[in-house]
N, C-alpha and C positions, 0 to 999 in steps of 0.2 A: 503496498498500499504507498501512500505518497507519507514521505517523513514529514513529521511532526512534533519533532523532537527541538527543532530549530529553527535558525530566521530563516532559511533557507526555504521554507515551506511557502513563506509569504512571494508574491507577487508572480506564480503561474500561471503559464498561459495554456489555456483550455485547447483539445484537439492536439496534443504533441504526447507523445510519450516521452515524460520525460523521465519516469523509472531508470535506476540504474543494472536495466536488465539487455541482453541481446537476443535478438533468436539466434538458434541452433541452425546451423544449414541445413541437415537431415532434418527439419520439420521444422513444430510451431510449438513447440517447451523454451521455456525462459531459460537464460544464462545467466544465472548470479552469480558476479565475479568472486573471485574471496578477498581478502585484501591479509599480504604479504609484508609483517613489519618486521627490517632487521634492523638488529640494531649492532654495537661492538664487540660488547661484553653480556652474559647470565646476570650482571649484577642490574644493568639498565632495563632487561628485561622484566624484571620483580618490582624496578620503581612504576613501570608504565603501567603496566598490569593491580597497581596498587591503587596510580590512579584511576580507568577505567572501570573497579570498585566502585568510585566512591560517584562516578558518572550515571545517566537514565539509561546507559549501553552494558552494565553493569550483566545483564541477563544473554548480553550476544555469543551465543557459541563462540568455543574459540580451542588453541590448545597452543602447548610451546614445544617445539620441536628442540630440543637438546641430548648431548654426547651419551655415552653408556657412565661415561666418568659421573656426573650427574645426577644420572636417574636409576643406575644397575641396583638392584637391592638383593640381589642375589648373595650372600656373608661372603664364597667362594671365593667370587668374581670378585669383588664389588674389595675386599680385604687384599685380594692380590696385588703384587706392585708390578706385577709384566703387561704384555696386552687385554687389554679386558675385554674389545673387539674380539679377538682372533680366540682365547675362551668362553666368550661366549657364541660364537659360530659353532664353536666344538661340544660345547652342550649340544645345539638349537639340534645338533649333527647327530648326536649320541654316538662321538669316536670313541669313546671306553666305556662303553655302557652304562652311561648318568644323561639325564635330559634336563630340563629348568624347568621346574614344578613352578616358580613363577609367571613362567613364558605362559602356561597353559589355562593360567587365570586371567588371561589378560580381556576375557570379555565380562567380567566384575568390575574392573573399573570403567568401563565404556558403559556397561549398561546402571552405573548408577549415576553414571552422569546424565543418561539418557530417562533416568527416573526423576533423576533434579527437573529436568528443563520440562520434563510431562507436568510439575505438577509446581514450575515455576518457582523452584526456589535456588535456580543455576545464579549461582554468579562469579565473576571474573578471578580464575585461582593463578597463585604462581606453581613454579616445575618444585617450589619446594612442600606444597600441598598436597598434591599428588602424588608424590612422594612416600608423604607419610602415610596417604588414604591405604598406597599400595602396599603396605607394610602391614595393616591392619588388614588389609581387606589380601592380601600372600598373591598379590600380581603386581606384574611387570608392567612399573611408569612408561618406560623405554617404547615401549611397543604398543603400551595403551594410545599414549599419547600422539602415532605417528596412527592409528586407527581413530582417534579422536580429528585427525585433519579433513577426511570424507567430508564429514559433515561441519565443520569446523564454516564457518562464514570471518574469520581473521586468524590468522593465526601466526607466531612470534617465533624468531628464531633467529640467531644470530649472522652476522652479514655472509658466511662464505658460505651458508647451507645459499643462499641466492645467487651466490658468483661463481661456483666452484660446479663445472657440468657434472664432475663424476659425481659430488655429495648430492645434486637434484637427482642424479637416474637415481643411486641407494634409497636418497630419501621419499621417492616416486613425487617429488616435485614439479607440475609442471605450470610454468609461468603465462602461456600464451593464455591472452584475454583478460590477463588478474589485474588487481591492482597494486603496485608494489611498495610499499614507502620505505626509507633508508633514513634510520634516524643519525645526524651526525655525522651527515656522506660526503665531507671533507676528509674523513677514514677510508674510503673509496678505494682510491690509489694505493696502499700500502695492502689494503684485503688484497686488493686485485693480486699485488705483486706478490705475495705470500702464496696466492693460488694456485703461480706458478711457477716456483720454487720448490726447492729442495736442497739436501744438507746430504755430504756424500766425505766420507771420513776417509783417512790415509788403506786405514785395513781393511776395507771395502771395495778399496780399485787396486787395491792389491791381490785380492781374494779376486777380485772380477780377471784381474789380468792373468792370473796361475789360470782361472779357468779356460782365458780363449786362448793363451797359448794350449793347453789339451785341445782344445779345438780344433786348432790350426794344426799341430803338429801330427793329430790323427786325420786331416783330409776329413772335417765334419764342417761341409757349408763353407768351405778356407774361403771363397770368395764376399762371405758378407763379414767372418767372424775378423777378417785380417784390416778390414781400418776399423772396425770398435778395440783393436788390442793395440793398437796404434795412437788410437785418441787416449785409450789409460798408461798406454807409455810417458805420449806429453805432456798429461794432470801428474 
């Protein structure tokens, strides 16, 4: 329906479609864009959701995309000092005969928010609220936040979730036709630079050089590996 919560509702021209909807190309169903709100840090997301809670739009369906470092509640993974992403994937694939019981409880968090929305009790929340509820319901906050993105009108996330194509793909973020807001956009250049940069240690270079030596000496795709070996030696 028309906006009635702010001054933009006044002075509307009749006879025109002034809603923020677009017609889908393959039918008459309306497409309502999501708002993707990108910030530099997770702390800034907390500040914004706190302000959202104070407005008339607190009941708007939302979600916060975050890394496993902030949302994983599996005690084995979260207490580990190693790569949490890899440990999580191993549990999901059941590589060592174990699985994550919190992952199997994801629907509990999604249903909780759906129930709140149905009873008009839905309010803006912070990632800490979701993690706390996840521990209470024994449900994975990381995957629940991703599931909530389907029905969310506004999605909060760090810059790189929107700028890095690999993260967009892994998080199933499609920005086509959506609204994108970037807070403190003067930081975008640094974030974009970091997204396409990486660091290599000397030991990694040496290991790569040894592997490429083996490939070339054993005539394994020699034409492909010789130029790569030359780059490693030059570095």
